[in-house]
PDB file with one MODEL, atoms N, CA, C and O in Angstrom:
MODEL        1
ATOM      1  N   MET A   1     -12.787  -0.394  -0.031  1.00  0.00           N
ATOM      2  CA  MET A   1     -12.050   0.829  -0.608  1.00  0.00           C
ATOM      3  C   MET A   1     -10.841   1.234   0.123  1.00  0.00           C
ATOM      4  O   MET A   1      -9.835   1.592  -0.490  1.00  0.00           O
ATOM      5  N   LYS A   2     -10.894   1.194   1.422  1.00  0.00           N
ATOM      6  CA  LYS A   2      -9.737   1.568   2.191  1.00  0.00           C
ATOM      7  C   LYS A   2      -8.515   0.635   1.973  1.00  0.00           C
ATOM      8  O   LYS A   2      -7.365   1.071   1.921  1.00  0.00           O
ATOM      9  N   GLN A   3      -8.838  -0.673   1.850  1.00  0.00           N
ATOM     10  CA  GLN A   3      -7.734  -1.579   1.567  1.00  0.00           C
ATOM     11  C   GLN A   3      -7.065  -1.248   0.182  1.00  0.00           C
ATOM     12  O   GLN A   3      -5.841  -1.286   0.052  1.00  0.00           O
ATOM     13  N   ALA A   4      -7.913  -0.923  -0.843  1.00  0.00           N
ATOM     14  CA  ALA A   4      -7.322  -0.662  -2.142  1.00  0.00           C
ATOM     15  C   ALA A   4      -6.430   0.551  -2.100  1.00  0.00           C
ATOM     16  O   ALA A   4      -5.353   0.546  -2.696  1.00  0.00           O
ATOM     17  N   SER A   5      -6.890   1.685  -1.346  1.00  0.00           N
ATOM     18  CA  SER A   5      -6.085   2.865  -1.214  1.00  0.00           C
ATOM     19  C   SER A   5      -4.796   2.555  -0.405  1.00  0.00           C
ATOM     20  O   SER A   5      -3.704   3.024  -0.724  1.00  0.00           O
ATOM     21  N   ALA A   6      -4.990   1.721   0.681  1.00  0.00           N
ATOM     22  CA  ALA A   6      -3.798   1.364   1.423  1.00  0.00           C
ATOM     23  C   ALA A   6      -2.727   0.631   0.630  1.00  0.00           C
ATOM     24  O   ALA A   6      -1.544   0.812   0.918  1.00  0.00           O
ATOM     25  N   VAL A   7      -3.100  -0.232  -0.407  1.00  0.00           N
ATOM     26  CA  VAL A   7      -2.165  -0.843  -1.264  1.00  0.00           C
ATOM     27  C   VAL A   7      -1.476   0.154  -2.154  1.00  0.00           C
ATOM     28  O   VAL A   7      -0.284  -0.004  -2.417  1.00  0.00           O
ATOM     29  N   GLY A   8      -2.181   1.212  -2.650  1.00  0.00           N
ATOM     30  CA  GLY A   8      -1.614   2.187  -3.413  1.00  0.00           C
ATOM     31  C   GLY A   8      -0.498   2.987  -2.520  1.00  0.00           C
ATOM     32  O   GLY A   8       0.624   3.222  -2.968  1.00  0.00           O
ATOM     33  N   MET A   9      -0.873   3.335  -1.367  1.00  0.00           N
ATOM     34  CA  MET A   9       0.059   4.076  -0.513  1.00  0.00           C
ATOM     35  C   MET A   9       1.228   3.292  -0.112  1.00  0.00           C
ATOM     36  O   MET A   9       2.286   3.883   0.105  1.00  0.00           O
ATOM     37  N   THR A  10       1.136   1.893   0.021  1.00  0.00           N
ATOM     38  CA  THR A  10       2.168   0.984   0.338  1.00  0.00           C
ATOM     39  C   THR A  10       3.255   1.192  -0.720  1.00  0.00           C
ATOM     40  O   THR A  10       4.430   1.350  -0.391  1.00  0.00           O
ATOM     41  N   SER A  11       2.819   1.189  -2.084  1.00  0.00           N
ATOM     42  CA  SER A  11       3.837   1.243  -3.143  1.00  0.00           C
ATOM     43  C   SER A  11       4.577   2.530  -3.006  1.00  0.00           C
ATOM     44  O   SER A  11       5.785   2.585  -3.237  1.00  0.00           O
ATOM     45  N   ASN A  12       3.840   3.628  -2.612  1.00  0.00           N
ATOM     46  CA  ASN A  12       4.465   4.921  -2.366  1.00  0.00           C
ATOM     47  C   ASN A  12       5.555   4.843  -1.290  1.00  0.00           C
ATOM     48  O   ASN A  12       6.665   5.357  -1.424  1.00  0.00           O
ATOM     49  N   THR A  13       5.135   4.137  -0.179  1.00  0.00           N
ATOM     50  CA  THR A  13       5.984   4.057   0.907  1.00  0.00           C
ATOM     51  C   THR A  13       7.220   3.307   0.495  1.00  0.00           C
ATOM     52  O   THR A  13       8.297   3.736   0.910  1.00  0.00           O
ATOM     53  N   ILE A  14       7.199   2.226  -0.281  1.00  0.00           N
ATOM     54  CA  ILE A  14       8.294   1.444  -0.653  1.00  0.00           C
ATOM     55  C   ILE A  14       9.262   2.367  -1.491  1.00  0.00           C
ATOM     56  O   ILE A  14      10.481   2.264  -1.359  1.00  0.00           O
ATOM     57  N   ARG A  15       8.708   3.236  -2.322  1.00  0.00           N
ATOM     58  CA  ARG A  15       9.564   4.064  -3.129  1.00  0.00           C
ATOM     59  C   ARG A  15      10.220   5.216  -2.209  1.00  0.00           C
ATOM     60  O   ARG A  15      11.306   5.720  -2.494  1.00  0.00           O
ATOM     61  N   LEU A  16       9.498   5.567  -1.135  1.00  0.00           N
ATOM     62  CA  LEU A  16      10.014   6.608  -0.293  1.00  0.00           C
ATOM     63  C   LEU A  16      11.153   6.011   0.692  1.00  0.00           C
ATOM     64  O   LEU A  16      11.970   6.778   1.201  1.00  0.00           O
ATOM     65  N   GLU A  17      11.177   4.774   0.915  1.00  0.00           N
ATOM     66  CA  GLU A  17      12.122   4.127   1.838  1.00  0.00           C
ATOM     67  C   GLU A  17      13.577   4.494   1.361  1.00  0.00           C
ATOM     68  O   GLU A  17      14.453   4.554   2.224  1.00  0.00           O
ATOM     69  N   GLU A  18      13.857   4.716   0.189  1.00  0.00           N
ATOM     70  CA  GLU A  18      15.289   5.001  -0.323  1.00  0.00           C
ATOM     71  C   GLU A  18      15.656   6.359   0.350  1.00  0.00           C
ATOM     72  O   GLU A  18      16.804   6.547   0.752  1.00  0.00           O
ATOM     73  N   ASN A  19      14.711   7.279   0.472  1.00  0.00           N
ATOM     74  CA  ASN A  19      15.038   8.605   0.868  1.00  0.00           C
ATOM     75  C   ASN A  19      14.748   8.955   2.336  1.00  0.00           C
ATOM     76  O   ASN A  19      15.099  10.032   2.819  1.00  0.00           O
ATOM     77  N   THR A  20      14.090   8.003   3.031  1.00  0.00           N
ATOM     78  CA  THR A  20      13.764   8.268   4.451  1.00  0.00           C
ATOM     79  C   THR A  20      14.310   7.175   5.354  1.00  0.00           C
ATOM     80  O   THR A  20      14.603   6.054   4.939  1.00  0.00           O
ATOM     81  N   SER A  21      14.430   7.578   6.628  1.00  0.00           N
ATOM     82  CA  SER A  21      14.901   6.554   7.592  1.00  0.00           C
ATOM     83  C   SER A  21      13.807   5.612   7.870  1.00  0.00           C
ATOM     84  O   SER A  21      12.642   5.851   7.553  1.00  0.00           O
ATOM     85  N   GLU A  22      14.205   4.497   8.490  1.00  0.00           N
ATOM     86  CA  GLU A  22      13.224   3.398   8.825  1.00  0.00           C
ATOM     87  C   GLU A  22      12.161   3.900   9.833  1.00  0.00           C
ATOM     88  O   GLU A  22      11.039   3.395   9.833  1.00  0.00           O
ATOM     89  N   ASP A  23      12.507   4.902  10.704  1.00  0.00           N
ATOM     90  CA  ASP A  23      11.586   5.343  11.678  1.00  0.00           C
ATOM     91  C   ASP A  23      10.550   6.190  10.994  1.00  0.00           C
ATOM     92  O   ASP A  23       9.362   6.164  11.316  1.00  0.00           O
ATOM     93  N   ASP A  24      11.070   6.979   9.991  1.00  0.00           N
ATOM     94  CA  ASP A  24      10.041   7.827   9.258  1.00  0.00           C
ATOM     95  C   ASP A  24       8.984   6.951   8.543  1.00  0.00           C
ATOM     96  O   ASP A  24       7.787   7.239   8.570  1.00  0.00           O
ATOM     97  N   VAL A  25       9.485   5.864   7.901  1.00  0.00           N
ATOM     98  CA  VAL A  25       8.575   4.951   7.249  1.00  0.00           C
ATOM     99  C   VAL A  25       7.583   4.214   8.250  1.00  0.00           C
ATOM    100  O   VAL A  25       6.412   3.982   7.946  1.00  0.00           O
ATOM    101  N   LEU A  26       8.137   3.874   9.440  1.00  0.00           N
ATOM    102  CA  LEU A  26       7.216   3.272  10.364  1.00  0.00           C
ATOM    103  C   LEU A  26       6.216   4.323  10.873  1.00  0.00           C
ATOM    104  O   LEU A  26       5.051   3.988  11.091  1.00  0.00           O
ATOM    105  N   ARG A  27       6.605   5.499  11.057  1.00  0.00           N
ATOM    106  CA  ARG A  27       5.588   6.485  11.495  1.00  0.00           C
ATOM    107  C   ARG A  27       4.563   6.694  10.371  1.00  0.00           C
ATOM    108  O   ARG A  27       3.384   6.906  10.653  1.00  0.00           O
ATOM    109  N   HIS A  28       4.961   6.642   9.201  1.00  0.00           N
ATOM    110  CA  HIS A  28       4.059   6.816   7.984  1.00  0.00           C
ATOM    111  C   HIS A  28       2.995   5.680   8.000  1.00  0.00           C
ATOM    112  O   HIS A  28       1.796   5.905   7.838  1.00  0.00           O
ATOM    113  N   ILE A  29       3.531   4.424   8.210  1.00  0.00           N
ATOM    114  CA  ILE A  29       2.618   3.265   8.219  1.00  0.00           C
ATOM    115  C   ILE A  29       1.657   3.320   9.435  1.00  0.00           C
ATOM    116  O   ILE A  29       0.490   2.949   9.304  1.00  0.00           O
ATOM    117  N   HIS A  30       2.121   3.764  10.580  1.00  0.00           N
ATOM    118  CA  HIS A  30       1.246   3.897  11.770  1.00  0.00           C
ATOM    119  C   HIS A  30       0.192   4.863  11.497  1.00  0.00           C
ATOM    120  O   HIS A  30      -0.942   4.700  11.948  1.00  0.00           O
ATOM    121  N   ALA A  31       0.545   5.950  10.714  1.00  0.00           N
ATOM    122  CA  ALA A  31      -0.443   6.971  10.404  1.00  0.00           C
ATOM    123  C   ALA A  31      -1.480   6.463   9.443  1.00  0.00           C
ATOM    124  O   ALA A  31      -2.652   6.827   9.541  1.00  0.00           O
ATOM    125  N   LEU A  32      -1.048   5.585   8.465  1.00  0.00           N
ATOM    126  CA  LEU A  32      -1.975   5.003   7.669  1.00  0.00           C
ATOM    127  C   LEU A  32      -2.983   4.043   8.421  1.00  0.00           C
ATOM    128  O   LEU A  32      -4.180   4.000   8.134  1.00  0.00           O
ATOM    129  N   ASN A  33      -2.447   3.346   9.319  1.00  0.00           N
ATOM    130  CA  ASN A  33      -3.229   2.385  10.130  1.00  0.00           C
ATOM    131  C   ASN A  33      -4.309   3.121  10.985  1.00  0.00           C
ATOM    132  O   ASN A  33      -5.427   2.650  11.191  1.00  0.00           O
ATOM    133  N   ASP A  34      -3.859   4.351  11.474  1.00  0.00           N
ATOM    134  CA  ASP A  34      -4.799   5.084  12.233  1.00  0.00           C
ATOM    135  C   ASP A  34      -5.888   5.651  11.314  1.00  0.00           C
ATOM    136  O   ASP A  34      -7.031   5.817  11.739  1.00  0.00           O
ATOM    137  N   ASP A  35      -5.553   5.934  10.119  1.00  0.00           N
ATOM    138  CA  ASP A  35      -6.546   6.495   9.089  1.00  0.00           C
ATOM    139  C   ASP A  35      -7.547   5.308   8.778  1.00  0.00           C
ATOM    140  O   ASP A  35      -8.744   5.555   8.629  1.00  0.00           O
ATOM    141  N   ALA A  36      -7.101   4.143   8.691  1.00  0.00           N
ATOM    142  CA  ALA A  36      -7.880   3.061   8.305  1.00  0.00           C
ATOM    143  C   ALA A  36      -8.930   2.607   9.416  1.00  0.00           C
ATOM    144  O   ALA A  36      -9.908   1.925   9.111  1.00  0.00           O
ATOM    145  N   MET A  37      -8.688   3.000  10.650  1.00  0.00           N
ATOM    146  CA  MET A  37      -9.443   2.649  11.662  1.00  0.00           C
ATOM    147  C   MET A  37     -10.489   3.692  11.968  1.00  0.00           C
ATOM    148  O   MET A  37     -11.282   3.518  12.893  1.00  0.00           O
TER     149      MET A  37
ENDMDL
END
């Protein structure tokens, strides 16, 4: 289930990349990884 939700969040992250800096995206991804663990 966590993998499925991560895939959904990834599509949101890709859409957000246009409006956020790379560092913000990386922070968001690291936060998702922390949630998955």
